C-alpha positions in Angstrom: 166.7 105.3 50.2 165.8 108.4 52.3 162.3 108.4 51.1 161.9 104.6 51.8 163.3 105.3 55.4 160.5 107.9 56.0 158.0 105.7 54.7 159.1 102.7 57.0 159.3 105.2 59.8 155.6 106.4 59.3 154.4 102.8 58.8 156.0 101.8 62.0 154.4 104.8 63.9 151.0 104.0 62.6 151.5 100.4 63.6 152.7 101.5 67.1 149.6 103.9 67.4 147.1 101.0 66.1 148.5 98.5 68.6 148.4 101.3 71.6 144.8 101.9 70.7 144.0 98.4 70.4 145.3 97.9 74.0 143.9 101.1 75.4 141.7 100.1 78.6 138.1 100.2 78.1 136.3 102.8 80.3 133.5 103.5 82.5 132.1 106.5 84.5 130.3 106.9 87.5 128.6 110.0 89.4 127.0 109.9 92.7 127.5 110.5 96.6 128.5 107.1 97.9 131.2 107.0 100.5 134.9 106.3 99.7 134.9 102.9 101.1 132.3 101.7 98.9 133.5 103.3 95.7 137.0 102.0 96.5 135.6 98.3 97.1 133.3 98.4 93.9 136.4 99.7 91.8 138.4 96.7 92.9 135.8 94.3 92.6 134.7 95.5 89.2 138.0 95.7 87.7 138.9 92.2 88.7 135.7 90.8 87.2 136.2 92.9 83.8 139.8 91.6 83.4 138.8 87.9 84.3 135.6 88.0 82.0 136.6 90.0 79.0 140.5 89.7 79.2 141.1 93.6 79.2 141.4 96.3 81.8 138.9 98.9 82.4 139.5 102.4 83.4 136.9 103.7 85.8 136.4 107.5 86.6 134.3 108.5 89.5 132.9 112.0 90.1 131.6 112.6 93.4 131.1 116.3 93.9 129.2 116.3 97.4 125.8 114.8 98.5 122.6 114.0 96.6 121.5 117.4 95.8 124.8 118.5 94.6 125.2 115.1 92.3 121.8 116.0 91.0 123.0 119.5 90.1 126.1 118.0 88.5 124.2 116.2 86.0 121.9 118.9 85.2 125.1 121.1 84.5 126.1 118.5 81.7 122.7 119.1 80.0 122.5 116.0 78.4 126.0 115.2 77.6 127.3 113.5 80.7 130.8 112.7 81.6 129.6 109.7 83.3 127.6 106.4 82.3 126.0 105.6 85.7 124.3 107.6 88.5 125.5 105.7 91.5 124.0 106.3 95.0 121.5 108.4 96.4 117.6 107.6 97.2 114.7 107.4 95.1 113.9 111.3 95.2 117.1 112.0 93.3 116.2 109.6 90.7 112.9 110.7 90.3 114.0 114.2 89.8 116.7 113.1 87.3 113.9 111.0 85.5 111.3 113.8 85.3 114.1 116.3 83.8 114.8 113.5 81.1 118.3 112.6 82.2 118.0 108.7 83.0 117.1 105.8 80.5 115.6 102.4 81.5 117.6 99.6 81.9 116.9 96.3 83.9 119.9 94.6 85.3 120.2 90.9 85.5 119.1 89.5 88.7 116.6 92.5 89.0 114.1 90.2 89.9 116.0 89.6 93.4 115.6 93.1 94.5 112.0 93.4 96.0 109.5 95.8 94.5 108.4 97.5 97.7 109.2 97.2 101.4 107.3 98.9 104.3 105.0 100.6 101.8 107.8 102.2 99.7 109.3 101.7 96.4 112.5 99.6 96.4 113.0 99.8 92.7 111.3 101.7 89.9 108.9 99.6 87.6 110.0 101.4 84.6 113.8 100.3 85.3 114.6 103.9 85.8 116.6 103.0 88.9 117.1 100.4 91.2 118.0 99.7 94.9 121.6 98.1 95.3 121.9 98.9 98.9 119.1 99.7 101.3 119.1 101.4 104.6 117.1 103.2 107.0 117.3 107.0 107.9 118.7 107.1 111.6 120.5 109.1 113.9 123.9 108.3 115.6 124.9 108.5 119.4 128.3 107.9 121.3 127.2 105.9 123.9 130.5 106.6 125.9 130.0 110.3 126.0 126.3 110.2 126.6 126.9 107.9 129.5 129.7 110.5 130.9 127.3 113.4 130.4 124.7 111.3 132.6 122.0 111.8 129.5 119.6 109.3 128.6 119.3 108.1 124.9 116.5 109.9 123.1 114.0 107.7 121.8 111.8 109.9 119.8 112.3 112.9 117.4 110.5 115.1 119.9 112.9 113.8 122.5 115.8 115.8 120.8 113.8 118.9 121.9 114.7 118.4 125.6 116.7 121.3 126.8 119.3 118.8 128.3 120.5 118.1 124.6 121.0 121.7 123.8 124.4 122.0 122.3 124.9 118.2 122.5 123.4 117.8 118.7 125.2 118.1 115.2 123.6 118.0 111.7 124.3 119.2 108.4 122.1 121.2 105.5 119.6 119.4 103.3 121.6 120.9 100.3 124.7 119.2 101.6 123.3 115.8 102.3 120.0 113.9 100.9 119.7 112.1 104.2 119.5 115.3 105.9 116.9 116.3 103.0 114.9 113.2 103.7 114.9 113.8 107.5 113.2 117.2 106.8 110.7 115.4 104.4 110.2 112.9 107.3 109.1 116.0 109.7 107.1 117.7 107.0 105.2 114.4 106.3 104.6 112.9 109.5 104.0 116.1 111.9 102.3 118.2 108.9 103.9 121.1 106.9 103.7 123.9 109.3 104.5 121.6 112.6 107.3 120.3 110.5 108.9 123.4 109.9 108.0 124.6 113.4 110.3 121.4 114.5 113.1 122.0 112.5 113.4 125.7 113.9 113.4 124.4 117.3 115.9 121.7 116.5 118.2 124.2 115.0 118.2 126.0 118.3 119.4 122.6 119.9 122.5 122.3 117.7 125.9 122.8 118.7 127.1 123.4 115.1 126.3 122.5 111.4 128.7 120.1 109.9 129.8 120.1 106.5 128.0 116.8 105.4 126.9 113.4 106.8 130.4 112.1 106.8 131.5 115.0 108.8 128.7 114.4 111.2 129.7 110.7 111.6 133.3 111.6 112.5 132.4 114.1 115.1 130.1 111.6 116.7 132.6 109.0 116.6 135.3 111.1 117.9 133.0 112.2 120.9 133.2 115.8 119.8 129.4 116.2 119.8 127.5 113.1 121.2 124.4 112.9 118.7 124.3 113.1 115.3 121.1 113.6 113.2 120.4 112.3 109.7 122.7 109.5 109.2 122.5 106.3 106.9 121.9 103.3 109.1 125.4 101.7 108.0 127.3 104.7 109.4 127.2 103.0 112.9 128.0 99.6 111.7 131.2 101.3 109.8 131.9 103.3 113.0 131.7 100.2 115.2 133.9 98.1 112.8 136.7 101.0 113.3 136.2 100.5 117.2 134.0 103.4 117.9 131.5 103.2 120.7 128.9 104.5 118.2 125.1 103.2 117.8 122.5 103.9 115.6 119.1 105.4 116.9 116.2 104.6 115.0 113.7 107.3 115.6 109.9 106.6 116.2 109.1 108.0 112.4 111.4 107.1 109.5 111.8 105.7 106.2 113.9 103.2 104.1 116.3 104.8 101.5 116.8 102.6 98.6 120.3 103.5 97.8 119.9 103.2 94.1 121.7 103.2 90.7 120.6 104.3 87.0 121.8 104.7 83.5 122.3 108.1 82.4 120.9 109.3 78.9 123.6 109.5 76.3 126.3 107.8 78.2 129.5 107.8 76.5 130.4 104.1 77.6 126.9 102.8 77.6 127.8 99.1 77.2 130.3 99.0 79.8 127.8 101.0 81.9 125.1 98.2 81.6 127.9 95.6 82.4 128.5 97.3 85.6 124.9 97.2 86.7 124.5 93.7 85.8 127.7 92.8 88.1 126.5 95.2 90.7 123.3 92.9 91.3 125.4 89.7 91.0 126.3 87.8 94.2 129.9 88.8 93.6 128.8 92.8 93.0 126.9 92.5 96.4 129.5 91.1 98.2 131.6 94.0 97.4 128.8 96.2 98.3 128.9 94.8 101.9 132.7 95.1 102.0 132.2 98.7 101.2 130.2 98.7 104.2 126.7 99.3 102.7 124.1 96.7 103.2 123.2 94.4 100.2 119.7 94.5 98.5 119.1 91.1 97.2 116.6 88.9 99.1 118.6 85.7 98.9 121.5 87.0 101.3 122.3 85.5 104.5 125.0 87.4 106.6 125.7 84.0 108.4 126.5 82.3 105.2 128.8 85.1 103.8 130.7 85.0 107.4 131.5 81.7 106.9 132.8 82.4 103.3 135.2 85.1 104.6 133.2 88.1 103.9 134.8 90.6 106.6 131.7 92.9 107.0 129.4 90.3 107.3 129.8 89.6 110.9 129.6 93.6 111.6 126.4 93.8 109.4 124.7 91.1 111.3 125.8 92.6 114.9 124.5 96.0 113.6 121.0 94.9 112.3 120.4 92.0 114.7 119.1 89.9 112.1 120.5 87.8 109.3 119.2 89.7 106.3 118.4 93.6 105.9 115.0 92.4 104.8 114.2 90.7 108.0 114.3 94.0 109.9 110.8 95.0 111.7 110.5 98.7 111.4 107.9 101.1 111.5 107.6 103.6 108.5 105.8 106.6 107.8 103.3 107.0 105.1 106.0 108.7 102.7 104.7 110.5 99.6 107.8 110.2 97.0 105.7 112.0 94.5 105.4 115.2 97.2 108.9 115.0 98.1 110.2 114.9 94.3 108.1 117.9 93.4 109.5 120.1 96.3 113.2 118.8 96.1 114.6 122.1 95.5 112.0 124.2 97.5 112.8 122.3 100.8 116.6 122.9 100.3 116.3 126.4 99.5 113.9 127.4 102.2 116.0 125.5 105.1 119.1 127.3 103.8 117.6 130.8 103.7 115.1 130.6 106.7 116.9 128.5 109.2 120.7 128.2 108.4 121.4 131.9 107.1 119.3 133.1 110.2 120.6 130.8 112.9 122.1 133.0 115.2 118.9 135.3 115.0 116.8 132.3 115.3 118.5 131.2 118.6 118.4 134.5 120.2 114.7 134.9 119.7 113.8 131.6 121.2 116.1 132.0 123.9 114.6 135.2 125.0 110.9 133.7 124.5 112.2 130.9 127.0 113.3 133.4 129.4 110.3 135.1 129.4 108.1 132.1 129.7 110.0 131.1 132.8 109.4 134.5 134.3 105.7 134.1 133.6 105.5 130.8 135.1 107.3 131.9 138.1 105.1 135.1 138.8 102.0 132.9 138.3 103.2 130.7 140.9 103.3 133.6 143.2 99.4 134.0 142.4 100.4 137.2 139.9 97.8 137.5 137.3 99.7 137.1 134.0 97.0 136.7 131.5 97.8 139.4 129.5 101.6 138.5 129.6 100.9 134.9 128.9 98.8 135.7 125.8 101.5 137.8 124.4 104.3 135.2 125.0 102.0 132.7 123.3 101.8 135.1 120.2 105.7 135.4 120.3 106.2 131.6 120.1 103.4 131.4 117.4 105.6 134.1 115.4 108.7 132.2 116.0 107.6 128.7 115.3 105.0 129.0 112.7 106.1 132.1 110.9 109.7 132.1 111.1 109.3 135.9 112.1 112.2 136.0 114.6 112.2 139.7 114.9 108.7 140.2 115.6 108.8 137.3 117.9 111.5 138.8 119.9 109.6 142.2 120.0 106.3 140.4 121.2 108.4 138.7 123.9 109.8 142.0 125.2 106.4 143.4 125.2 105.2 140.2 127.3 107.8 141.1 129.9 107.0 144.5 130.1 103.3 143.3 130.6 104.5 141.0 133.1 106.6 144.2 135.0 103.3 145.8 135.0 101.4 143.1 136.6 103.7 142.7 139.5 103.6 146.2 140.6 
């Protein structure tokens, strides 16, 4: 009798395990840098869709270690055995890096044809199906219109405007390693101004900063709260999101910018590849794109009209239309730089590393060098107005500025500025 009881207990346990495992939720994993509002919206929408369509629950895990570069490094660290199925978010360079290093596989989502191939000369999706844009945006800056008005400062219109001394200590940005948007901003400078001029610009802009933020989200929050009135390197939709929350924030499209195709792709050796593909198909459906907009990102399909969605009760449709001033993202009229994606991909790590080591880590030295140069330049200009022969001092201070801007030789630049001051003193005796 006891043996029979033990046997029945074992059978019961096996049946229980079988039934539980049979009812276990399906799984899918994402990794990427998208904002929490979007991840929450997509999770809600996809879980509802999966349950409705397949009659099962699905468990979604989302690994969000940081900005684009940090997420790329996370995938690299998995070494081809990922803990996620889909790389969700980031622009084209991040996906090009991952594809080049063998971490992506091609997949053509349903409704792929509703996404444009190119816009403004830039790729919106990969012709090999390695990545596809699900939420386009333009690299912009932000400003708090209430604070700028209180400070009686004009709205800066161009990148060069931001170097005006009236904005010193009124600007904030993050590091390119912490933010893919910041990385793209530096690429805009390097590719539109030229490499030497682009790095010179970034040294001068760094001297204008009140501080470095911890990331793009932190920059948005500081501008929204009015702690610093101008924020560099922002996804265009951040202004829409801030205004929807009641903050007096506007986006500031600079004179030189690029499209960022916020993209998605399937990871190689994905542990839940089938569900990853189901998610990608849903993401590009009309339903999925509505959840993109409700997550405060602009949807990518060309057949979307915000006015139609507003009538259908999509909450963010009104804010999107007001933020962009058009009824579809693709109706925008924007002037873009001639962006070299291959070049940006090739020097991805190099640009991040150079900025960190030569600008961020030397920020105090950088500022003290430039401020000394500016002081001596002012003294030379004042002496020149008095009729003093300042030619030798002027030549030396120009050397100091070249050392600062183009060589990043801050100590040598300070020395040259001190020598220019000595020469000026000698000329005035």
